[in-house]
Backbone as JSON, one array per atom type, in Angstrom:
{
  "sequence": "MDPDVFSFMGVMGTIAAFIVTITLSRGIAHRMGLSGRKRGGCNCLEGDHEDLTELGERVADLEFSARRMEELEERLDFAERMLADGRQGDRLAEPAEHTDTLR",
  "N": [[-46.37, -11.07, -77.9], [-44.53, -10.0, -75.04], [-43.21, -12.44, -73.11], [-42.36, -11.4, -70.76], [-44.18, -9.64, -70.12], [-46.45, -10.73, -69.87], [-45.79, -12.13, -67.28], [-45.55, -9.73, -65.66], [-48.07, -8.64, -65.65], [-49.44, -10.41, -64.54], [-48.71, -10.65, -62.08], [-49.47, -7.86, -61.49], [-52.22, -8.5, -61.62], [-52.87, -10.2, -59.6], [-51.99, -8.72, -57.27], [-53.86, -6.89, -57.23], [-56.35, -8.11, -56.97], [-56.19, -8.89, -54.57], [-56.2, -6.92, -53.01], [-58.71, -6.14, -53.3], [-60.19, -7.92, -52.37], [-59.22, -7.58, -49.79], [-60.95, -5.21, -49.15], [-63.24, -5.97, -49.49], [-63.8, -7.84, -47.75], [-63.12, -6.2, -45.5], [-65.42, -4.4, -45.64], [-67.61, -6.3, -45.13], [-67.44, -7.09, -43.13], [-67.61, -4.75, -41.39], [-70.36, -4.19, -41.91], [-71.44, -6.21, -40.46], [-70.77, -5.59, -37.99], [-68.78, -6.55, -37.05], [-66.21, -5.42, -37.03], [-64.02, -4.8, -35.2], [-62.62, -2.55, -34.11], [-62.91, 0.44, -32.13], [-63.59, 3.83, -31.55], [-62.21, 4.8, -29.85], [-59.57, 3.52, -30.13], [-59.04, 1.08, -29.25], [-58.78, -2.37, -29.8], [-60.67, -4.11, -29.63], [-63.83, -6.01, -29.28], [-67.28, -4.92, -28.8], [-69.01, -6.23, -26.71], [-66.52, -7.03, -25.17], [-64.93, -5.5, -23.54], [-66.64, -5.13, -21.17], [-66.55, -7.85, -20.64], [-63.76, -8.07, -20.14], [-63.8, -6.26, -17.68], [-65.4, -7.91, -16.2], [-64.02, -10.08, -15.68], [-61.72, -9.18, -14.45], [-62.89, -7.92, -12.19], [-63.21, -10.4, -10.8], [-61.08, -12.12, -10.58], [-60.1, -10.27, -8.66], [-61.48, -10.7, -6.54], [-61.05, -13.41, -6.33], [-58.48, -13.43, -5.59], [-58.45, -11.79, -3.18], [-59.83, -14.03, -1.8], [-57.89, -15.95, -1.66], [-55.9, -14.62, 0.06], [-57.3, -14.43, 2.36], [-57.75, -17.1, 2.98], [-55.15, -17.85, 3.62], [-54.77, -16.69, 5.84], [-56.25, -17.77, 7.41], [-55.31, -20.38, 7.51], [-53.04, -19.76, 9.01], [-54.07, -19.2, 11.34], [-55.17, -21.65, 12.03], [-53.03, -23.35, 12.31], [-51.69, -22.16, 14.45], [-53.78, -22.5, 15.93], [-53.35, -25.46, 16.43], [-50.74, -25.81, 17.23], [-51.08, -24.47, 19.86], [-53.1, -26.32, 21.03], [-51.44, -28.71, 21.22], [-49.44, -28.11, 22.54], [-50.21, -27.74, 25.1], [-51.4, -30.13, 25.4], [-48.88, -31.84, 25.76], [-47.81, -30.66, 28.01], [-49.53, -31.81, 29.76], [-49.2, -34.44, 29.6], [-46.36, -34.54, 30.32], [-46.94, -33.91, 33.09], [-48.31, -35.88, 33.71], [-46.94, -38.38, 34.27], [-45.35, -37.59, 36.53], [-47.32, -37.41, 38.59], [-48.14, -40.15, 38.46], [-46.13, -41.08, 39.71], [-46.01, -40.38, 41.99], [-48.06, -41.74, 43.13], [-47.35, -44.44, 43.61], [-45.29, -44.41, 45.33]],
  "CA": [[-46.2, -10.36, -77.18], [-43.19, -10.65, -74.59], [-43.61, -13.3, -71.96], [-42.32, -10.87, -69.23], [-45.39, -8.34, -70.34], [-47.56, -11.56, -69.22], [-45.63, -12.02, -65.76], [-45.86, -8.66, -65.01], [-49.47, -8.28, -65.72], [-50.37, -11.68, -63.83], [-48.47, -10.23, -60.49], [-50.37, -6.93, -60.83], [-53.65, -8.67, -61.41], [-52.86, -10.88, -58.0], [-51.92, -7.96, -56.43], [-55.27, -6.08, -57.51], [-57.02, -9.18, -56.64], [-55.76, -9.17, -53.15], [-56.5, -5.68, -52.62], [-60.18, -5.96, -53.75], [-60.6, -9.03, -51.55], [-59.47, -7.17, -48.44], [-61.67, -4.2, -48.89], [-64.84, -6.51, -49.59], [-64.02, -8.34, -46.66], [-63.46, -5.32, -44.26], [-66.74, -3.64, -45.57], [-68.41, -7.33, -44.8], [-67.23, -6.99, -41.33], [-68.07, -3.48, -41.04], [-71.78, -4.19, -41.95], [-71.88, -7.17, -39.44], [-70.63, -5.09, -36.7], [-67.31, -7.45, -36.3], [-64.86, -4.31, -37.54], [-63.43, -4.98, -34.42], [-62.19, -1.41, -33.6], [-63.4, 1.53, -31.66], [-63.14, 5.18, -32.27], [-60.82, 5.17, -28.8], [-58.42, 2.63, -30.62], [-58.94, -0.21, -29.0], [-58.62, -3.46, -30.86], [-61.6, -4.98, -29.1], [-65.11, -5.82, -29.77], [-68.17, -4.18, -28.15], [-68.83, -7.3, -25.67], [-65.15, -7.34, -25.0], [-64.76, -4.39, -22.44], [-67.5, -5.46, -20.27], [-66.2, -9.09, -20.06], [-62.66, -7.92, -19.41], [-63.94, -5.49, -16.55], [-65.84, -8.7, -14.91], [-63.05, -10.97, -15.51], [-60.81, -8.39, -13.41], [-63.5, -8.5, -10.61], [-63.07, -12.23, -10.3], [-59.54, -11.95, -10.39], [-59.74, -9.47, -7.6], [-62.18, -11.73, -5.69], [-60.12, -14.79, -6.02], [-57.07, -12.82, -5.06], [-58.88, -11.87, -1.82], [-60.35, -15.3, -1.08], [-56.77, -16.4, -1.46], [-55.32, -14.08, 1.2], [-58.35, -14.95, 3.42], [-57.5, -18.68, 2.82], [-53.84, -17.91, 3.99], [-54.98, -16.2, 7.25], [-57.21, -19.05, 8.31], [-54.39, -21.45, 7.56], [-52.03, -19.21, 9.84], [-54.87, -19.53, 12.59], [-55.27, -22.86, 12.08], [-52.0, -23.55, 12.69], [-51.82, -21.81, 15.58], [-54.71, -23.25, 17.36], [-53.06, -26.62, 16.68], [-49.65, -25.53, 18.16], [-51.29, -24.33, 21.15], [-53.71, -27.52, 21.45], [-50.4, -29.77, 21.03], [-48.3, -27.59, 23.47], [-51.24, -27.87, 26.12], [-51.29, -31.61, 25.69], [-47.58, -32.33, 26.02], [-47.7, -30.13, 29.16], [-50.64, -32.58, 30.66], [-48.02, -35.64, 29.42], [-45.33, -34.64, 31.21], [-47.35, -33.78, 34.45], [-48.88, -37.58, 33.91], [-45.53, -39.05, 34.68], [-45.13, -37.23, 38.06], [-48.21, -37.58, 39.45], [-48.18, -41.59, 38.9], [-44.98, -41.69, 40.28], [-46.38, -39.92, 43.65], [-48.9, -42.69, 44.03], [-46.42, -45.69, 43.27], [-44.55, -44.5, 46.42]],
  "C": [[-45.04, -10.81, -75.97], [-43.82, -11.13, -73.31], [-43.28, -12.38, -70.46], [-43.43, -9.57, -69.24], [-46.49, -9.29, -69.49], [-47.37, -12.18, -67.78], [-45.75, -10.99, -65.02], [-47.52, -8.54, -64.63], [-50.42, -9.18, -64.78], [-49.85, -11.19, -62.03], [-49.48, -9.12, -60.36], [-51.55, -7.5, -60.65], [-53.71, -9.54, -59.99], [-52.73, -10.04, -57.11], [-53.24, -7.07, -56.22], [-56.36, -7.09, -56.67], [-57.17, -9.07, -55.18], [-56.27, -7.67, -52.46], [-58.18, -5.37, -52.28], [-60.63, -7.08, -52.51], [-60.31, -8.2, -49.99], [-60.34, -5.83, -48.3], [-63.04, -4.68, -48.76], [-65.05, -7.06, -48.14], [-63.99, -7.27, -45.24], [-65.18, -4.66, -44.37], [-67.77, -4.7, -44.96], [-68.68, -7.18, -43.68], [-67.73, -5.64, -40.81], [-69.63, -3.7, -40.77], [-72.52, -5.27, -40.77], [-71.57, -7.09, -38.47], [-69.44, -5.92, -35.95], [-66.42, -6.36, -37.11], [-63.64, -4.75, -36.46], [-62.31, -4.0, -33.74], [-62.97, -0.18, -33.41], [-62.87, 2.9, -31.82], [-61.83, 5.27, -30.96], [-59.27, 4.46, -29.09], [-58.52, 1.48, -30.01], [-59.67, -1.34, -29.81], [-59.61, -4.38, -30.16], [-63.13, -4.82, -29.65], [-66.05, -5.51, -28.64], [-68.25, -4.69, -26.88], [-67.3, -7.21, -24.38], [-64.53, -6.73, -23.41], [-65.44, -4.92, -21.51], [-66.83, -6.82, -19.79], [-64.61, -8.85, -19.71], [-62.88, -7.11, -18.0], [-64.74, -6.72, -15.65], [-64.82, -9.7, -14.5], [-61.88, -10.16, -14.29], [-61.62, -8.05, -11.96], [-63.24, -9.85, -10.01], [-62.07, -12.41, -9.96], [-59.4, -11.38, -8.97], [-60.43, -10.22, -6.28], [-61.43, -12.65, -5.13], [-58.51, -14.35, -5.19], [-57.05, -12.53, -3.29], [-59.19, -13.12, -1.15], [-58.82, -15.99, -0.63], [-55.85, -16.07, 0.03], [-56.14, -14.62, 2.16], [-57.84, -16.41, 3.88], [-56.13, -19.1, 3.68], [-54.02, -17.71, 5.65], [-55.36, -16.91, 7.76], [-56.17, -20.05, 8.45], [-53.44, -21.14, 8.95], [-52.91, -19.64, 11.06], [-55.18, -21.07, 12.99], [-54.13, -23.7, 12.59], [-51.29, -23.17, 14.28], [-52.29, -22.01, 16.64], [-53.92, -24.64, 17.59], [-51.67, -26.68, 17.49], [-50.46, -25.29, 19.62], [-52.06, -25.8, 21.96], [-52.3, -28.51, 21.76], [-49.41, -29.34, 22.39], [-49.02, -27.83, 25.07], [-50.82, -29.62, 26.74], [-50.11, -32.32, 26.09], [-47.31, -31.52, 27.48], [-48.72, -31.02, 30.05], [-49.77, -34.07, 30.28], [-47.34, -35.41, 30.16], [-45.56, -34.5, 32.43], [-47.87, -35.0, 35.11], [-47.78, -38.19, 35.11], [-45.35, -38.83, 36.23], [-45.92, -37.36, 39.02], [-48.56, -39.31, 39.48], [-46.93, -42.36, 39.62], [-44.7, -41.47, 41.88], [-47.19, -41.17, 44.19], [-48.41, -43.9, 44.25], [-45.69, -45.84, 44.6], [-45.19, -44.48, 47.6]]
}
């Protein structure tokens, strides 16, 4: 036989083995429930949709907490400025009182 026939048969045999392997692995995955495809076209596993929903809720909670933290930081900064302004007013008034008592 011609050597080209053997190489052609080898290539065809490799392709056939590849197709059989893919078909068997999909069948086994489907029987195990690991097909990874739903009817809706989602390429997710069954529990992934619930996990994604839970993660979305957690992200929303974290974003809310971050906004709340920023608001509290602004309030704290305002309170600190108000206290500092009050103390500076007292400090400026003190030297005037001391100079009156020295005279």
